[in-house]
C-alpha positions as CSV (number, residue, x, y, z in Angstrom):
1,X,7.8,16.5,-1.0
2,X,7.6,19.0,-3.8
3,X,6.4,18.4,-7.3
4,X,9.9,17.7,-8.7
5,X,10.4,15.0,-6.0
6,X,7.0,13.5,-6.8
7,X,7.8,13.5,-10.5
8,X,11.2,11.7,-9.9
9,X,9.5,9.0,-7.9
10,X,6.8,8.5,-10.5
11,X,9.1,8.4,-13.5
12,X,11.3,5.9,-11.6
13,X,8.3,3.6,-11.0
14,X,7.2,3.9,-14.6
15,X,10.6,3.0,-15.9
16,X,10.8,0.0,-13.5
17,X,7.5,-1.3,-14.8
18,X,8.6,-0.9,-18.4
19,X,11.9,-2.6,-17.8
20,X,10.3,-5.5,-15.9
21,X,7.9,-6.2,-18.7
22,X,10.2,-5.5,-21.7
23,X,13.6,-6.6,-20.4
24,X,12.7,-9.1,-17.7
25,X,14.3,-7.3,-14.8
26,X,13.0,-7.6,-11.2
27,X,11.4,-4.8,-9.3
28,X,13.2,-3.9,-6.1
29,X,11.6,-2.2,-3.2
30,X,14.6,-0.1,-2.3
31,X,15.1,2.9,-4.6
32,X,18.9,2.6,-4.4
33,X,18.7,-1.0,-5.7
34,X,16.6,-0.6,-8.7
35,X,17.1,-3.6,-10.9
36,X,17.2,-1.9,-14.2
37,X,18.9,-2.9,-17.4
38,X,21.6,-0.5,-18.6
39,X,19.4,1.2,-21.2
40,X,16.6,1.8,-18.7
41,X,19.1,3.0,-16.1
42,X,20.4,5.5,-18.6
43,X,16.9,6.7,-19.4
44,X,16.2,7.1,-15.6
45,X,19.4,9.0,-15.0
46,X,18.6,11.3,-18.0
47,X,15.0,11.9,-16.8
48,X,16.2,12.7,-13.2
49,X,18.8,15.1,-14.6
50,X,16.2,16.8,-16.7
51,X,14.0,17.2,-13.6
52,X,16.9,18.5,-11.5
53,X,17.5,21.2,-14.1
54,X,13.9,22.2,-14.8
55,X,13.7,25.9,-15.0
56,X,10.2,26.0,-13.6
57,X,11.2,24.2,-10.3
58,X,8.3,23.2,-8.1
59,X,6.0,25.5,-10.1
60,X,6.3,23.2,-13.1
61,X,3.3,21.6,-14.9
62,X,3.3,18.0,-15.9
63,X,6.0,17.4,-18.5
64,X,3.5,16.6,-21.3
65,X,1.9,20.0,-20.8
66,X,5.2,21.9,-20.6
67,X,5.9,24.6,-23.2
68,X,9.6,23.7,-23.2
69,X,10.7,20.3,-24.4
70,X,14.0,19.7,-22.6
71,X,14.5,16.1,-23.7
72,X,16.6,15.2,-26.7
73,X,14.3,13.8,-29.5
74,X,15.4,10.2,-29.1
75,X,15.1,10.2,-25.3
76,X,11.7,11.9,-25.6
77,X,10.4,9.1,-27.8
78,X,11.7,6.5,-25.3
79,X,10.1,8.2,-22.3
80,X,6.8,8.6,-24.3
81,X,6.8,4.8,-25.0
82,X,7.5,4.1,-21.3
83,X,4.7,6.5,-20.2
84,X,2.2,5.1,-22.7
85,X,2.9,1.5,-21.5
86,X,3.4,2.1,-17.8
87,X,0.7,4.8,-17.2
88,X,-2.3,2.4,-17.2
89,X,-0.4,-0.2,-15.2
90,X,0.5,2.3,-12.4
91,X,-3.0,1.7,-10.9
92,X,-2.0,-1.9,-10.2
93,X,1.6,-1.4,-9.1
94,X,1.4,2.1,-7.4
95,X,-2.3,2.9,-6.9
96,X,-1.7,5.9,-4.6
97,X,0.6,7.6,-7.1
98,X,-1.8,6.9,-9.9
99,X,-4.7,8.4,-8.0
100,X,-2.7,11.4,-7.0
101,X,-1.7,11.9,-10.7
102,X,-5.4,11.8,-11.8
103,X,-6.4,14.2,-9.1
104,X,-3.7,16.7,-10.0
105,X,-4.5,16.4,-13.7
């Protein structure tokens, strides 16, 4: 799996954690059956589209270190809130991904 694929999985997990705690949705184990509310589903779709169109491809840095801000301002604030909330909780829900992130950092 390349960096873009890893980022997609990670952002999906982070949005799931956010949605579960803020909107009361249930986490699903199958990626195709994510139980997200419409707002979180829209944020996930937007994030995945941004990753698909990243001009750096698999050579990209972490999004927060990127010199180009490809998110619209309102979506950027939403994803920041999600990351701020979900980041520390990733260690409990997805420990391997959290450790991989810390190692790559």
